[in-house]
Backbone as CSV, one residue per row, in Angstrom:
resi,resn,N_x,N_y,N_z,CA_x,CA_y,CA_z,C_x,C_y,C_z
1,MET,-61.482,112.733,-60.561,-61.219,111.728,-59.569,-59.809,110.816,-59.554
2,ARG,-59.766,110.125,-61.075,-58.465,109.819,-61.357,-57.463,110.791,-61.095
3,GLN,-57.461,111.911,-61.311,-56.109,113.047,-61.010,-56.285,112.984,-59.712
4,LYS,-57.134,112.600,-58.727,-56.736,112.940,-57.665,-56.084,111.712,-56.797
5,LEU,-56.364,110.496,-57.717,-56.134,108.949,-56.625,-54.472,109.192,-57.507
6,SER,-54.381,109.525,-58.416,-53.211,109.440,-59.369,-52.425,110.127,-58.255
7,ALA,-52.357,111.834,-57.938,-52.348,112.884,-57.257,-51.372,111.529,-55.737
8,ILE,-52.548,111.091,-55.101,-52.342,110.069,-53.436,-51.059,109.532,-53.618
9,LEU,-51.835,108.693,-55.239,-50.558,106.991,-55.084,-49.115,107.776,-55.428
10,THR,-48.614,109.167,-56.227,-47.432,109.688,-56.034,-47.271,109.927,-54.788
11,ALA,-48.014,110.468,-53.879,-47.157,111.799,-52.924,-46.835,110.168,-51.783
12,SER,-47.758,109.363,-52.315,-47.150,107.972,-51.336,-45.949,107.511,-51.426
13,LEU,-45.865,107.344,-52.943,-44.715,106.693,-53.503,-43.608,107.751,-53.170
14,LEU,-43.818,108.873,-53.468,-42.441,110.189,-52.823,-42.148,109.789,-50.829
15,LEU,-43.431,109.234,-50.541,-43.195,109.029,-49.009,-42.718,107.938,-48.654
16,LEU,-42.688,107.104,-49.319,-41.888,105.071,-48.959,-40.375,105.652,-50.384
17,CYS,-40.332,105.996,-51.013,-38.558,106.223,-51.423,-38.023,107.367,-50.311
18,ALA,-38.266,108.150,-49.142,-38.103,109.275,-48.831,-37.342,108.264,-47.366
19,CYS,-38.776,107.125,-47.476,-38.502,106.603,-46.301,-37.289,105.611,-46.251
20,GLY,-37.225,105.267,-47.443,-36.212,103.911,-47.878,-35.105,105.064,-47.862
21,GLU,-35.008,105.672,-48.593,-33.853,106.695,-48.522,-33.155,106.781,-46.931
22,LYS,-33.850,107.086,-46.051,-33.652,107.507,-45.150,-32.920,106.185,-44.131
23,GLU,-33.407,105.138,-44.060,-32.990,103.889,-44.017,-31.658,103.752,-44.458
24,ARG,-31.391,103.962,-45.373,-30.601,103.301,-46.260,-29.227,104.614,-45.996
25,SER,-29.749,105.814,-45.618,-28.540,106.283,-45.497,-28.422,106.543,-44.069
26,ALA,-28.894,105.483,-42.877,-28.592,105.315,-41.603,-27.287,104.951,-41.642
27,PRO,-26.681,105.727,-40.528,-24.860,105.493,-40.070,-24.710,103.908,-39.857
28,LEU,-23.600,103.462,-40.624,-23.256,102.183,-39.922,-22.787,102.600,-38.490
29,PRO,-23.130,101.344,-37.424,-22.548,101.820,-36.388,-20.645,101.737,-36.227
30,SER,-20.051,102.691,-34.997,-18.743,103.761,-35.697,-17.963,102.893,-34.908
31,THR,-18.449,102.278,-33.736,-17.691,101.920,-32.918,-18.139,99.737,-32.196
32,PRO,-16.993,99.310,-31.522,-17.936,97.835,-31.315,-19.251,97.986,-30.961
33,GLN,-19.054,98.726,-29.362,-19.910,99.187,-28.535,-21.406,99.207,-29.226
34,GLU,-21.504,99.676,-30.251,-22.930,100.087,-30.632,-22.906,98.989,-31.773
35,VAL,-21.906,98.477,-32.426,-22.448,97.437,-33.261,-22.915,96.118,-32.181
36,VAL,-22.345,95.836,-31.013,-23.481,94.764,-29.632,-24.530,94.933,-30.052
37,GLU,-24.518,96.915,-29.300,-25.722,97.304,-29.385,-26.711,96.440,-29.932
38,ARG,-26.733,97.201,-31.542,-27.903,96.850,-32.193,-27.330,95.250,-32.352
39,THR,-26.407,94.189,-32.092,-26.903,93.131,-32.650,-27.891,92.793,-31.343
40,MET,-27.451,92.927,-30.591,-28.867,93.220,-29.198,-30.061,93.214,-28.982
41,GLU,-30.355,94.051,-29.593,-31.502,94.971,-29.941,-31.915,93.485,-31.250
42,SER,-31.645,93.285,-31.858,-32.473,92.506,-33.353,-32.499,90.852,-32.746
43,ILE,-31.251,90.688,-31.983,-32.081,89.301,-31.290,-33.116,89.613,-30.563
44,LYS,-33.400,90.666,-29.626,-34.466,90.455,-28.713,-35.850,91.156,-29.960
45,ASN,-35.814,91.635,-30.733,-36.904,92.124,-31.584,-36.814,91.349,-32.947
46,LEU,-35.964,90.281,-33.008,-35.944,89.344,-34.312,-35.967,89.859,-35.884
47,ASN,-35.303,90.740,-35.057,-34.998,91.275,-36.680,-33.592,90.921,-37.385
48,ILE,-34.149,89.385,-37.979,-33.303,88.881,-38.866,-32.409,89.591,-39.593
49,GLU,-32.852,90.204,-40.420,-32.150,90.530,-41.917,-31.106,91.729,-40.588
50,THR,-31.148,92.739,-40.237,-29.824,93.233,-38.862,-29.675,92.687,-38.384
51,LEU,-29.581,91.358,-37.493,-28.798,90.547,-37.214,-27.516,90.237,-38.070
52,ASN,-27.943,90.033,-39.652,-26.852,89.407,-40.406,-26.322,90.250,-40.961
53,GLN,-26.834,91.394,-40.839,-26.052,92.547,-41.335,-24.720,92.704,-41.036
54,TYR,-25.006,92.461,-39.455,-23.953,92.989,-38.400,-23.525,91.719,-37.374
55,THR,-23.456,90.538,-38.111,-22.759,89.277,-37.631,-22.208,88.557,-38.561
56,ASP,-21.266,87.345,-38.080,-21.404,86.871,-39.187,-22.714,84.813,-39.540
57,ASN,-23.461,86.069,-38.888,-24.704,84.308,-38.639,-24.597,83.486,-40.134
58,TYR,-24.100,84.010,-40.755,-24.450,83.079,-42.500,-22.965,81.791,-42.374
59,VAL,-23.743,80.785,-42.420,-22.129,79.726,-43.006,-22.382,79.434,-43.903
60,GLN,-22.916,78.915,-44.718,-23.093,78.692,-46.185,-24.477,78.327,-46.591
61,THR,-24.294,77.509,-48.058,-25.327,77.201,-49.051,-25.511,75.964,-49.357
62,TYR,-26.616,75.537,-49.366,-25.945,74.135,-49.625,-27.079,73.755,-51.069
63,HIS,-26.702,72.851,-51.999,-27.377,72.987,-53.426,-27.168,71.458,-53.603
64,ASN,-27.930,71.211,-54.336,-28.502,70.020,-54.436,-27.912,69.872,-55.883
65,TRP,-28.130,68.531,-56.428,-27.203,68.062,-57.833,-26.614,68.607,-58.797
66,VAL,-27.906,69.498,-59.554,-27.439,69.769,-60.608,-27.127,71.883,-59.727
67,GLY,-26.317,71.892,-58.548,-26.122,73.237,-58.613,-27.350,74.303,-57.989
68,ILE,-28.530,74.006,-57.969,-29.877,75.099,-57.249,-29.383,74.717,-56.004
69,PRO,-29.584,76.193,-55.238,-29.867,76.131,-54.073,-30.659,75.737,-53.368
70,THR,-30.745,75.075,-52.505,-31.226,74.074,-51.781,-31.903,74.691,-50.149
71,GLU,-30.928,75.286,-49.481,-31.332,75.349,-48.358,-30.063,76.343,-47.601
72,ASN,-29.859,77.383,-46.913,-28.852,78.122,-46.121,-29.067,77.619,-44.822
73,GLU,-27.563,77.972,-44.601,-27.262,77.505,-43.259,-26.567,78.522,-42.625
74,TYR,-27.436,78.522,-40.628,-27.196,80.022,-40.177,-26.927,79.820,-38.759
75,ARG,-26.329,80.072,-38.241,-25.320,79.613,-36.942,-26.629,79.638,-35.977
76,VAL,-27.338,80.988,-36.025,-28.975,81.183,-34.760,-30.501,81.855,-35.969
77,PHE,-31.062,81.284,-35.387,-32.674,81.583,-36.154,-32.665,80.883,-37.484
78,ASN,-31.827,79.606,-37.525,-32.035,78.723,-38.427,-33.231,78.754,-39.106
79,GLU,-34.014,77.747,-38.889,-35.902,77.971,-39.151,-36.321,78.985,-39.689
80,LEU,-36.000,80.414,-38.991,-37.006,81.493,-39.834,-35.963,81.963,-40.478
81,LEU,-35.060,81.304,-41.353,-34.325,82.084,-42.593,-34.440,80.994,-44.188
82,GLN,-35.040,80.043,-43.525,-34.960,79.353,-44.724,-36.122,79.633,-45.993
83,PRO,-35.884,79.906,-47.050,-37.000,80.249,-48.387,-38.335,79.404,-48.191
84,ARG,-38.538,79.801,-47.395,-40.450,78.777,-47.341,-41.651,80.340,-46.950
85,SER,-42.208,79.941,-46.920,-43.409,81.049,-47.126,-43.368,81.020,-45.258
86,LYS,-43.562,82.546,-45.010,-43.479,82.500,-43.752,-45.425,82.635,-42.644
87,ARG,-45.962,81.961,-43.737,-47.283,82.124,-43.187,-47.426,80.338,-42.727
88,SER,-46.340,79.457,-43.291,-46.513,78.030,-42.694,-46.353,77.887,-41.818
89,LYS,-46.593,76.670,-41.450,-47.191,76.202,-39.324,-45.616,76.175,-39.191
90,ARG,-44.411,75.925,-39.613,-43.491,75.494,-39.482,-42.706,76.784,-38.975
91,TYR,-42.927,77.888,-39.544,-41.900,79.072,-39.520,-43.208,79.744,-38.378
92,LEU,-44.925,79.459,-38.269,-44.932,80.019,-37.136,-44.638,79.800,-35.966
93,SER,-44.895,78.592,-35.879,-44.336,77.722,-34.862,-42.939,78.153,-33.935
94,ALA,-41.897,78.076,-35.104,-40.686,78.595,-34.262,-40.514,79.855,-34.100
95,TYR,-41.101,80.999,-34.830,-41.716,82.138,-34.423,-41.948,82.728,-33.074
96,LEU,-42.736,82.157,-32.981,-43.825,82.200,-31.918,-42.947,81.767,-30.534
97,LEU,-42.144,80.497,-30.979,-41.011,80.113,-29.559,-39.604,81.274,-29.188
98,ASP,-39.245,81.731,-30.406,-38.534,82.516,-30.227,-38.573,84.052,-29.457
99,GLN,-40.127,84.428,-30.043,-40.452,85.664,-29.838,-40.672,85.274,-28.338
100,LYS,-41.247,84.277,-28.022,-40.963,84.415,-26.211,-39.931,83.746,-25.567
101,ILE,-38.666,83.121,-26.410,-37.797,83.234,-24.949,-37.557,84.525,-25.335
102,MET,-36.933,85.942,-26.147,-36.195,86.560,-26.471,-36.948,87.473,-25.844
103,GLU,-37.840,88.036,-25.665,-38.572,89.043,-25.204,-38.621,89.061,-23.401
104,HIS,-37.878,88.580,-22.552,-37.365,88.579,-21.648,-35.683,88.603,-21.447
105,LEU,-35.011,88.604,-22.852,-33.911,89.105,-22.711,-33.280,90.520,-21.996
106,THR,-32.218,90.663,-21.448,-31.338,92.335,-21.347,-29.831,91.834,-21.085
107,TRP,-29.494,92.873,-20.973,-27.886,93.257,-21.747,-27.434,93.836,-20.890
108,GLU,-25.985,93.720,-20.713,-24.798,94.974,-20.160,-24.042,94.790,-20.415
109,ILE,-23.134,95.751,-20.995,-21.565,95.948,-21.341,-20.804,96.245,-20.529
110,THR,-19.898,95.914,-19.729,-19.049,96.284,-18.781,-17.940,96.697,-19.143
111,GLU,-17.498,96.171,-20.131,-16.190,96.744,-20.476,-15.698,96.189,-21.759
112,VAL,-14.959,97.311,-22.429,-14.471,97.237,-24.066,-13.016,96.935,-24.276
113,ARG,-12.345,96.524,-24.937,-10.505,96.853,-24.676,-10.708,96.244,-26.839
114,GLU,-10.413,97.708,-27.290,-10.703,97.103,-28.665,-8.892,97.712,-29.334
115,GLY,-8.478,97.132,-30.387,-7.064,97.410,-30.889,-7.548,98.051,-32.054
116,ASN,-6.809,97.599,-33.164,-6.917,97.950,-34.363,-8.198,97.500,-35.334
117,ASP,-8.408,96.685,-35.250,-9.384,96.255,-36.054,-10.145,94.944,-35.587
118,THR,-10.520,95.208,-34.131,-10.412,93.598,-33.534,-11.177,94.651,-32.364
119,ALA,-12.074,94.005,-31.501,-12.379,94.034,-30.062,-12.727,93.218,-29.485
120,GLU,-12.759,92.918,-27.629,-13.631,91.784,-27.455,-14.607,93.213,-26.265
121,LEU,-15.801,92.173,-25.844,-16.455,93.015,-25.537,-16.924,92.519,-23.842
122,ASP,-16.745,92.666,-22.504,-17.182,91.689,-21.448,-18.219,91.907,-21.337
123,MET,-19.730,91.577,-21.037,-21.245,91.312,-21.108,-21.340,90.915,-19.929
124,ILE,-22.722,91.004,-19.358,-23.619,90.249,-18.969,-24.796,90.292,-19.104
125,ILE,-25.095,88.604,-19.721,-26.762,88.814,-20.407,-27.302,87.712,-19.589
126,THR,-28.814,88.643,-19.266,-29.537,88.294,-19.004,-30.736,87.603,-19.313
127,ASN,-31.612,86.128,-19.506,-32.599,85.667,-19.611,-33.446,84.735,-19.417
128,ILE,-34.218,84.078,-19.076,-34.505,82.762,-19.036,-33.975,81.887,-18.681
129,ASP,-34.062,80.448,-17.763,-33.478,80.195,-17.723,-33.847,78.691,-18.522
130,MET,-33.090,78.861,-19.965,-33.778,77.897,-20.773,-32.943,76.742,-20.338
131,ALA,-32.429,76.275,-19.623,-31.643,74.876,-19.531,-32.905,74.422,-18.267
132,LYS,-33.389,75.001,-17.575,-34.419,74.590,-16.670,-35.354,73.933,-17.265
133,VAL,-35.794,75.041,-18.343,-36.940,74.628,-19.370,-37.039,73.408,-20.003
134,MET,-35.509,73.104,-20.308,-35.340,71.808,-21.452,-34.749,71.004,-20.295
135,GLU,-34.605,70.727,-19.813,-34.651,69.991,-18.135,-36.487,69.440,-17.834
136,GLN,-36.813,70.261,-17.841,-38.782,69.912,-17.731,-38.993,69.426,-19.028
137,TYR,-39.353,70.154,-19.852,-39.263,69.269,-21.440,-39.122,67.903,-21.441
138,GLU,-37.519,67.433,-21.248,-37.219,66.325,-21.128,-37.913,65.666,-20.311
139,LEU,-38.176,65.235,-18.792,-38.615,64.952,-17.780,-40.264,64.333,-18.225
140,GLN,-40.600,65.888,-18.726,-42.291,65.506,-19.328,-42.502,64.727,-20.163
141,ILE,-41.244,64.248,-21.099,-41.571,63.497,-22.000,-41.104,61.986,-21.973
142,LEU,-40.489,62.022,-20.993,-40.248,60.493,-19.863,-41.673,60.722,-19.180
143,GLU,-42.161,60.900,-18.900,-43.044,60.877,-17.852,-44.539,60.665,-18.498
144,ASN,-44.406,60.925,-19.720,-46.099,61.158,-20.802,-45.785,59.220,-21.402
145,ILE,-43.868,58.532,-21.475,-43.688,57.495,-21.915,-44.256,56.370,-20.646
146,LEU,-44.382,56.989,-19.478,-44.710,56.291,-18.507,-46.436,55.873,-18.344
147,LYS,-46.821,57.398,-18.252,-48.688,57.361,-18.497,-49.228,56.161,-19.395
148,SER,-48.565,56.150,-20.868,-48.996,55.756,-21.605,-49.190,54.191,-21.981
149,PRO,-50.096,53.977,-22.784,-50.532,52.675,-22.737,-49.095,51.609,-23.159
150,GLU,-49.045,50.624,-22.742,-47.638,49.477,-23.048,-46.133,50.729,-22.799
151,LEU,-45.203,50.651,-24.055,-44.520,51.507,-23.778,-44.847,53.199,-24.265
152,GLY,-46.042,53.795,-24.795,-46.136,54.669,-25.722,-45.506,55.190,-26.637
153,PHE,-44.368,54.652,-27.600,-43.928,55.155,-27.999,-44.649,55.262,-29.531
154,VAL,-45.210,54.681,-29.378,-46.233,54.877,-30.617,-46.945,56.628,-30.574
155,GLN,-47.111,56.565,-29.480,-47.904,57.879,-29.344,-46.914,59.402,-29.438
156,PHE,-45.888,58.809,-28.989,-45.100,60.231,-28.715,-44.499,59.706,-29.556
157,ALA,-44.431,58.787,-30.240,-43.793,58.953,-32.072,-44.913,59.917,-33.184
158,ALA,-46.214,60.072,-32.755,-47.314,60.929,-33.042,-47.154,62.395,-32.781
159,ASP,-47.184,62.753,-31.595,-47.069,63.965,-30.481,-45.552,64.205,-31.574
160,MET,-44.577,64.062,-31.666,-43.519,64.381,-32.405,-43.480,64.466,-34.219
161,ALA,-44.202,63.884,-34.389,-44.554,63.917,-35.626,-45.289,65.318,-36.107
162,GLU,-45.976,65.768,-35.254,-46.525,66.741,-34.963,-46.115,68.171,-34.812
163,LEU,-45.136,68.773,-35.376,-44.555,70.035,-35.011,-44.194,70.741,-34.169
164,SER,-45.644,71.760,-34.395,-45.590,72.525,-33.623,-45.818,72.131,-31.728
165,ALA,-46.159,70.935,-31.400,-46.869,70.064,-30.412,-45.279,70.227,-29.233
166,GLY,-44.283,69.754,-29.973,-42.811,70.308,-28.780,-43.344,71.546,-28.556
167,LYS,-42.874,73.054,-29.508,-42.737,74.003,-29.038,-43.487,74.948,-28.569
168,ASP,-45.227,74.314,-29.141,-46.439,74.884,-27.606,-46.014,74.235,-26.444
169,THR,-45.495,73.197,-26.361,-45.115,72.713,-24.659,-43.866,73.386,-24.152
170,LEU,-42.971,73.855,-25.031,-41.790,74.479,-24.491,-42.626,76.236,-23.728
171,ILE,-43.211,76.735,-24.800,-43.622,78.234,-24.719,-44.916,77.582,-23.001
172,SER,-45.501,76.775,-22.724,-45.745,76.542,-21.532,-45.429,76.562,-20.901
173,ILE,-43.906,75.835,-21.001,-43.224,75.532,-19.867,-42.372,76.659,-19.548
174,ILE,-42.353,77.661,-20.100,-41.614,79.100,-20.514,-42.395,80.154,-19.386
175,ASP,-44.017,80.084,-19.372,-44.735,80.660,-18.786,-45.395,80.629,-17.997
176,GLY,-44.927,79.611,-17.144,-44.993,78.795,-16.076,-43.913,79.092,-15.002
177,LEU,-42.953,79.623,-15.634,-41.300,80.541,-14.658,-41.818,80.730,-14.010
178,GLU,-41.041,80.908,-12.991,-41.062,81.941,-11.464,-39.662,83.015,-12.313
179,ASP,-40.095,83.794,-11.793,-39.624,85.922,-11.895,-38.218,84.914,-11.824
180,HIS,-37.477,84.374,-10.420,-36.239,84.460,-10.152,-35.421,83.678,-11.132
181,GLU,-36.581,82.685,-11.984,-35.530,82.001,-12.478,-34.718,82.378,-13.898
182,ARG,-33.726,82.660,-13.730,-33.084,83.649,-15.006,-31.707,82.721,-15.281
183,SER,-31.559,82.603,-16.278,-29.630,82.910,-16.554,-29.133,84.415,-16.943
184,VAL,-28.066,83.941,-16.120,-27.362,85.263,-15.568,-25.647,84.636,-16.525
185,ILE,-25.721,85.163,-17.201,-23.981,84.572,-18.008,-23.144,85.503,-18.135
186,GLN,-21.579,86.044,-17.586,-20.920,86.617,-18.209,-20.240,85.705,-19.056
187,VAL,-20.084,86.916,-20.379,-19.269,86.438,-21.904,-18.392,87.422,-22.078
188,THR,-18.158,87.642,-22.856,-16.744,88.149,-23.797,-16.775,88.079,-25.130
189,VAL,-17.159,88.743,-25.848,-17.964,88.905,-26.898,-16.730,89.613,-28.145
190,SER,-16.547,88.985,-29.343,-15.748,89.555,-30.826,-16.274,90.316,-31.075
191,ALA,-15.800,91.456,-32.314,-15.656,92.320,-33.036,-14.944,92.266,-34.204
192,TYR,-15.331,92.669,-35.012,-14.160,92.857,-36.081,-14.347,93.530,-37.118
193,GLN,-13.630,94.428,-37.647,-13.511,95.143,-38.768,-13.555,94.107,-40.112
194,ASP,-14.492,94.355,-41.013,-15.143,93.575,-42.501,-15.343,95.031,-43.306
195,ASN,-14.244,94.973,-44.470,-14.459,96.325,-45.039,-14.918,97.585,-44.474
196,GLY,-14.747,97.808,-43.138,-14.668,98.753,-42.742,-15.941,99.220,-42.185
197,GLN,-16.495,97.972,-42.051,-17.570,98.010,-41.182,-17.302,97.168,-39.651
198,TRP,-17.789,97.055,-38.696,-17.827,96.846,-37.430,-18.388,95.578,-37.865
199,LYS,-18.461,94.067,-37.121,-19.103,92.986,-37.006,-19.401,92.174,-35.913
200,VAL,-20.044,91.298,-35.544,-20.004,90.978,-34.564,-19.724,89.262,-34.709
201,HIS,-18.945,88.728,-34.079,-18.474,87.112,-34.146,-19.500,86.362,-33.456
202,LEU,-20.442,85.730,-33.746,-21.186,84.952,-32.806,-21.067,83.328,-32.210
203,SER,-19.756,83.660,-31.450,-19.489,82.549,-30.655,-20.753,81.467,-30.028
204,GLN,-20.210,80.435,-29.881,-20.869,79.723,-29.602,-20.816,79.766,-27.765
205,ASP,-19.993,80.275,-27.079,-20.305,80.874,-25.846,-21.562,82.527,-25.975
206,PHE,-20.940,82.963,-26.442,-22.239,84.152,-27.085,-23.581,83.959,-27.238
207,ILE,-23.500,82.538,-28.326,-25.054,82.424,-28.450,-25.411,81.633,-27.369
208,ASN,-25.098,80.769,-26.725,-25.464,79.900,-25.379,-26.083,81.119,-24.520
209,ALA,-25.444,81.936,-24.165,-25.510,83.651,-23.399,-27.161,83.614,-23.404
210,PHE,-27.332,84.520,-24.739,-28.030,84.794,-25.132,-29.743,84.365,-24.979
211,TRP,-29.459,82.966,-25.178,-30.439,82.073,-25.533,-30.564,81.261,-23.884
212,GLY,-30.067,81.941,-23.208,-30.788,81.699,-21.684,-29.989,80.494,-21.126
213,ASN,-28.763,79.893,-21.718,-28.133,78.633,-21.358,-28.630,77.338,-21.978
214,MET,-29.309,78.093,-22.687,-30.488,76.504,-23.564,-29.150,75.447,-24.377
215,TYR,-27.629,75.409,-24.174,-27.032,74.730,-25.002,-25.822,74.094,-23.996
216,THR,-25.997,74.483,-22.858,-25.358,73.557,-21.504,-24.825,71.954,-21.834
217,ASP,-23.757,71.633,-21.093,-23.945,70.271,-20.979,-24.322,70.010,-19.732
218,THR,-24.735,71.054,-19.052,-24.165,70.517,-16.979,-25.774,70.303,-16.726
219,TYR,-26.441,69.242,-15.940,-27.591,69.407,-15.726,-27.964,69.017,-14.593
220,SER,-28.921,69.908,-13.883,-29.004,69.854,-12.382,-28.796,68.185,-11.355
221,GLU,-28.445,68.484,-10.400,-28.451,67.315,-9.835,-30.175,66.321,-9.448
222,ASN,-30.790,67.680,-9.774,-32.074,67.059,-9.327,-32.671,66.093,-10.087
223,PHE,-32.262,66.826,-11.985,-32.547,66.239,-12.864,-32.056,65.363,-13.094
224,ASN,-30.752,64.846,-13.038,-30.140,63.915,-13.051,-30.901,62.660,-12.737
225,GLN,-30.964,62.821,-11.002,-31.617,61.849,-10.382,-33.026,61.389,-10.478
226,GLN,-34.006,62.683,-11.339,-35.240,62.187,-11.575,-35.295,60.969,-13.275
227,THR,-34.412,61.870,-13.735,-34.218,60.955,-15.027,-33.452,59.951,-14.780
228,ALA,-32.818,59.293,-13.886,-32.818,57.985,-13.699,-33.778,57.098,-13.117
229,ASP,-34.265,57.494,-12.208,-35.556,57.143,-11.908,-37.129,56.567,-12.897
230,PHE,-36.810,57.739,-13.601,-37.664,57.538,-14.662,-37.252,56.359,-15.786
231,GLU,-35.976,56.446,-16.204,-34.906,55.116,-17.286,-35.470,54.233,-16.331
232,LYS,-35.219,54.189,-14.827,-35.354,52.556,-14.770,-36.712,52.018,-14.698
233,GLN,-37.747,52.949,-14.706,-39.041,52.662,-14.518,-39.796,52.091,-16.237
234,ILE,-39.121,52.878,-17.077,-39.322,52.353,-18.487,-38.664,51.419,-18.727
235,GLU,-37.924,50.947,-17.971,-36.858,49.988,-18.574,-37.570,48.130,-17.427
236,GLN,-38.586,48.809,-16.618,-39.403,47.911,-16.154,-40.532,47.755,-16.873
237,LYS,-41.016,48.991,-17.554,-41.799,48.778,-17.764,-42.038,47.766,-19.638
238,ALA,-40.842,47.973,-19.927,-39.672,47.392,-21.509,-39.734,45.752,-21.293
239,GLU,-39.632,45.890,-20.132,-39.033,44.078,-19.866,-40.396,43.235,-19.471
240,GLN,-41.406,43.800,-18.748,-42.890,43.663,-18.575,-43.578,43.218,-20.325
241,PHE,-43.509,44.728,-20.880,-43.927,44.609,-22.397,-43.293,43.495,-23.082
242,THR,-41.968,42.993,-23.043,-41.375,42.029,-23.546,-41.755,40.908,-22.938
243,GLN,-42.492,40.268,-22.286,-42.751,39.275,-21.523,-43.781,38.890,-22.171
244,LYS,-45.016,40.195,-22.277,-46.275,39.957,-22.767,-46.513,39.486,-23.627
245,ILE,-45.301,40.464,-24.755,-44.941,39.887,-25.910,-44.844,38.432,-26.063
246,GLU,-43.858,38.204,-25.754,-43.428,36.186,-25.457,-44.735,35.240,-25.156
247,LYS,-45.688,35.880,-24.188,-46.830,34.683,-23.622,-47.702,35.271,-24.288
248,TRP,-47.936,36.199,-25.607,-48.611,36.175,-26.692,-48.214,34.946,-27.502
249,ALA,-46.764,35.095,-27.995,-46.391,34.695,-29.166,-46.549,32.683,-28.939
250,GLN,-46.618,32.762,-27.514,-46.239,31.150,-26.975,-47.775,30.796,-27.252
251,ASN,-48.542,31.543,-27.336,-50.508,30.713,-27.040,-50.695,31.122,-28.513
252,ILE,-50.053,31.902,-29.985,-50.271,31.906,-31.059,-49.572,30.291,-31.423
253,ASP,-48.359,30.019,-30.994,-48.276,28.546,-31.440,-48.275,27.525,-31.030
254,LYS,-48.957,27.374,-30.219,-50.024,26.468,-29.326,-51.080,25.799,-30.176
C-alpha cells in the first residue's frame, strides 16, 4: 500500500515538474503585437502575474522607518497586489468588481509601427461605460444624503466605512447597464525592448481605455445638471438643519 502511494506521489510530482518546465519554457512574445495581445488577455482574465511580466505596472516599494517593505505601488490592480491574504474581505470585494468590469473587455489592434527597440500600436478598445457607472454612483450617493434623516452624513460615513458597500453598489449599476452603453476608445499604445524582451507601457490614456473611460475628466450634461440640483437641495437642507440647531441652542440657554 505504501509502495503504491509512493509511486502515485512520485508520478504526480513528475507531472507537476513537467508542467512547470513547460510553462517556464514558453517562448516570450517576439513582436510588439504579440506582447500587447498577451497584456490585454492578462487584463481581461485578471492574470496579474503575467500583466506585471509584460508591462511596467510596478512603480515602487514603500518602506517603514527601519527599512522593512510595507507596501508596493502599481499602476493598475493595486489592491490585488498588496501583501495580504486573498481570503480577506478587502481583496475579495476588489477582485469581484475588477472581474465584473473586465469580463466585458474587447480590443482590436488596427496598426503597428515598429522601430528598432520601440513600437506604437493603434488600438480600438471597448468596454462597459464606466464613466456612466461612476456618474450613476455619485448621483446615488447625493440622493441617499437627501433621503436620509437630517443631512444623512452619519449614515453616509457608516456606509463608506464598510469597504465592500461601494463596490457592491458599483457591481449592481454595471449589471443594470444596457448592451449599447459601451465605451469605445481609440488609443495608441507604446511598447519597448527591455533586456531583449518586449514590454508595454501602461500610459494613463491606455489605462483609461481598458477601464472603460473610468478616469475621464469629462461629465455628461445631464450629470452636471442633476448634481447641481442635488447640491442646491443639500444646501437648503443644511441651512434648515443649522437653523434647527440654533433654535435648539437658544432653548437650552433659556
